[in-house]
Steps between C-alpha positions, in 0.01 A plus 500: 500500500619383841230299680523425873308236696557442871219283641751220553721728706244514781412258774147477364647366176776265615442431867729565800810562287344803332494862606221547756212686339477735798868591460441577133200722581708685761779547246256636244387761754863588578576541130243776458723775648799370305303510176374851577857611568625358171212654307579835662862467390383427145279810498770720654763354264725457802597142413661513153463125443125548466546758224710278275215319321363826359841650418656477155737798501793291622463230235657668191843530673476131589437410136790718390737343751385150404561576132849626580574188703395266221699676227818305428465278806511124515464498880357731765593452867269654757704575812315549826357304790171456680228731376731640234504160332216271606227712342680506168554125520135413554407716199780351289364152565207585273750458214647175632783647708582276796278219370675164498551378145386817326749754629787347301322574171405864551600736217756777522547719680506248781404660833666384823417608855800478732328561832704284736858605569671164455865566406550178304182536296565861407866442418412206274226697326725797429753262345243330276309805376588669169581822684529718191129439431384482861317780680440546871204654685604614847199546730506638853231728637735672745807465282686353796406131485824312562419204275414720201805720546740207516333328204535822300865550594575141397321555168704816429819314579402208275415734211834677536669162501325420172666801341213744524623854562339720763360723224289204386382374839189718506355302208507187713306636799157626596448634851176509697501680832357790695622848404808620683446737792718808540788450738456123527702236318292293260735206457346336193475824305853599607618166367323502163418855392865592425485241219192666349260236629135607469277466805129450554374649825367242743166613642586663833163413654492128414724261692691214341267211579202702372682624189405227252262733314748790494784529250695269732296199388374641172841568343604132481145414392512753216845378395343155463219637286220478757204737494568720802187709442292184542672430832380836630150433360483174692614671818216750459251211506620389842491857628155588360281369787707699751479819296125450454451497877378142526470338841734239645297207366505648149874570480687174425825627653319592823337157515841343454650718772217400737570133431870547576428702814255239628746222416775673702271545797399134478853367534576453131850639485582387145353636175552290187456626142477220243433592135439235234691654208868533418438863400422574865786310666712812557192687620533299820856627560384859449205444734715340771711815526195727481324316782798433726663842478173689529338319792770331706526764772442552872480126558217471248455350156484160334766302316442511122573183303506474123396176332426399140238260374492227409871431570482589870216256553786249492741694724283683754154344502584238763584771753206714400249220549670296770657780701358760740203716399703820532479606135272712284518391135439703186475289184509695174370300205519594132267391219709206380213275392528392136852640459832329428589170332222243453526152649523223239225238553719197433775619730245584772387135485860382535533679836165366615310829485279476192283782640786740430458451123431827319560706812773764514782574742301812590200286592717320755643823645152652527378190680802504731439860602136440593589169664766673713247755625247227581766284664605788724136551599431131565803487727393801705747746345398863455519583127381773267510479123585761243426425136586674173413372154844584362814697589595804294622848586156629600424205725848508651468869578171429679656218703797714603288794610262270688783357708647844569165634617436188706837541670452870575151447641619210716779718637265787580260264680791340692627839611838477327656720234497293178750732328810503722760227561711593804645153552625484141672839529674390821654196329610707199688748717668225699607314185660816357694550823618139504611527135707809575655324800575187299282281719318195367 
């Protein structure tokens, strides 16, 4: 269960560097209409994201597609960018994907997420992969995402170059996109369906950065053997207080939104998320997009920064403690105490720390997480703490839904639309024009 404590975020807890208590109280009052609006959308079923935790009808096709992907495959490449990839990546990390040291030893089929369109990386990967046993998942909600289309075209070309006939290309692909609309070109389907590629329908009412609990994020998770039903169960836990009609102070996501809103109004223009577990490292990348793309509008918003403990205590802590008090910190600790390798007593004496004898690596990490929170507080930095005893699919689903609700509620209270991204669309259109003109 996700536990939230925020006394050390407030001025009354840390002194002048904290969020003024009066600003927090004002933000709580301003969150009431936002919470009522979101509850109304849940009751009216007008916001499909809120219906996902109780839905299971879409899961059997995900399991079927995942089974098909695994059959005969040594490698699975997930093609897509932004929300089409980051959600799947943070779920995949539960298996060790993207974790330094562990990722090299993962069993087949090996899953790769190619979310950044770097020509040298993708070219080298296509040359190294055993293409005859490699499958590709092409994800684009609209079907017109330039990166996904070009990745897919390059994959088709590489497969043909490996001697695979067009009649066999459908076996190598799985599509995931919105249904085609009459009279309008759906580029991804036009590209892949002639080869017999099966498609899963992307949820039309859930945007990319919120799609982690749709088939967009769940398909790679299922291909890796994760319990996708448990992910939805965890999400339901985060949603439950809202559905039950609890007040702002009793809904953790609303409390979090009030803290962020008060921090913004108090001149804290940077929001930092710092988990203390490798399994949550890619969560920060997913959250950065969610927060930035949802709230950075009309001259408003805060800059999201992802950090990872304890490693970033060595790379970022100096700025955090010695720099300006313009940041609101969220530290997410995991029950590490008693876990990991034990410290040999004789070797502990050699390094001059006999007190470490019999302790575990997890004991140190647990101490570091608490010490970081207390150090922030002692130095007048506004900090809240989340804690979970462990990280599994249920807990991860709860964390993901909490952050999505917190983001939506913050947007509503700020007066911005947390679901559109006009600036992103502008850059996409311009890039396509420049590509056609040969500019760059």
